N, C-alpha and C positions, 0 to 999 in steps of 0.2 A: 606274392612277394611283399605287398604292403602288410599283410597279416603277420608275416614272419618278422618284419622290421618292428612292428608295434609290440609283438610278443617279446622280442629282444630288449626293447626299451623298458618294458614293464619288468622283465626279469632283472635287468641291471638296477632299476630303481629299488626293487625289493631287496636285493643283495646289499645295496648301499644303506638302505634303511635299517636292515637287520644288524649290520655292522655298527652303525651309529648308535643304535638303541642299546647295545651291550658294551659300549665303550671301546670300540675298535679304534686303535690308534696305531700309526706307523712309527711315530717318534717315541721318545721317553714318556712314560705315564706321568700324569699329575700326581701330586701328593697331598691333595686336599679332600675334605669330606666333612662328615658330621662330628667327629671327635678330634680333639687336639692332643698333641704329644704331652706326656706326663700326666694325663688324666687318669685318675684311678677308676678302672673299669670293673673292679671286683663286685660292685653293687648293682651292676646292670642286669636287665632281664636275661632270660636264657633261651634254650632251644630244646626240641625233642629229638632224641637220637633215633636211628632207624630201628633199634630194638624196643622202642617205646619208652625208654628211660628219659628223665629230664636232667639237664645239666646247665651249668652257668660258669662263667669265668672263675668265680671264687672256688669252684671245685678243683681247680688245677693250680692253686697257689703253690709256689715252689718249682713250677715248671715254666718254661718259656712256651707261650701259646701263640700259634698262628691261626687266626680265624680267616677262612677264605669264603667269601660270598660269591656264589657262582650259579650258573644255570647250564643244563646239559646241552642246550641249543646254542649257546654263546660261543662263537669261534675263538675269541681271545681266551675264554675260560678253558676251552679244549686244548689250546696251545700251552696254557699255564700248567695244567694238571700233571703232565709227565715230570715237570720240574718239581712240583710239590711231592709227588711220589718218591722221587730221588732224594729230596731233602729229608723226608720222613725216614727212609731207609738208612740214610747216613747219620742222622742226628737223634733219632728216637731214644737210643740207649744213653744219650748224654742229657736228656731232659726236655727235648722238644716234643710238644704235642700239637699236631696239626688237626684241625677240625674243619671239615667242609660243610658250609651251610647253604642249602639250595634256596634261592630266591626266584626261581623260574616260574612260580605259580603252580596252582593245583594240577594243571595239565602236565607239568614237568615232573612232579613227584614220582609218578609211575615209571619214569625213565631212569631213575637213579640206580636201581640194581644193575641194569645193563651197563650204565656209565661206569659204575664201580668195577664191574668185571672187565670191561674193555680196556680200562687203564690200569688194572691191577691195584686199585686203591685199597690200602690196608688201614688207613687212619679212619676215625669215626666220621660219619656223615649224618647230617640232621637237617631239621627245618627250624629256622629261627622264629621266635615269637615276633609278632608285628612290632611290639614295643622295642625289642632289640634292634630291629632293622631301622626304626625311626631314630633310636639313640645313636647308632653308629654311622649309618649311611646318610641320615638327614635327608636333604633334598636331592642328593646326588645319586641318581638311579643307575649310573654306569657300573658295569661289572666286567671283569672281576674286581673286587675290592679285597685287599689283604690287610689285616691288622696284626701287627706283631706286638705281643704283650709280654713284659718282663716277668720275672719270678715273683715280684711283689704285686702284680696285677695292674701295673701302669702301662699305658700305651707308649710304645717306643717308636713305631713307624706305622704309617697308613699309606698304602700305595693303591692307586686307582688305575685300572687298565692293566695291560700286559704287553711287554715287548721283550725280545731276546736280551736286550741290554739290561733289563731289570733283574734277571735271574742272578747274576753275580752280586749285584747290589743287595738283594734280599739275603743271599747266602752270607755276605759280610755282616749284615745286621744280626742274623741268627748266631753266627759264630761269636760275635762280640757279646751278645747276651748270655750265651751258654757258658762263657768264661766267668761271668759274674757269680758270686756265691749265692746260694739259695736263701 
């Protein structure tokens, strides 16, 4: 009986630690991190896409870009992904470009194809350069982190963590930016 109790305590501690380490929040997410609103992000470092090609924010000038920093093992990231898939399907034709950037570590990179398939992700996925992670996330290692960048390459919104209340807020930001001229 004592072994079961100890195992239960250890399991609970591990679940709490995993949730904390990837920004698990039950309330509204914070909106702070490494970059400030209105910062020109077009000169930042880039990422490598799953097909081996390199990209950076400046490659998408004229589009509204949503960068999502995630990991396949992160529960808030897993809850956020269906919302991103729906946003992509709804707004891609209007100029929204979503890009998922995996920051889960080398052990996580091999899980990305299965993650893509299980969520039906059609937007590009890649691995960010260390420099880009430093430039955008700074000292805030919580994930998911979502950066919305306008058609001119300037940061509009930076959201940290995920909650169901954030989805409509993010959609409003996207709709507003899509109405702006290229």
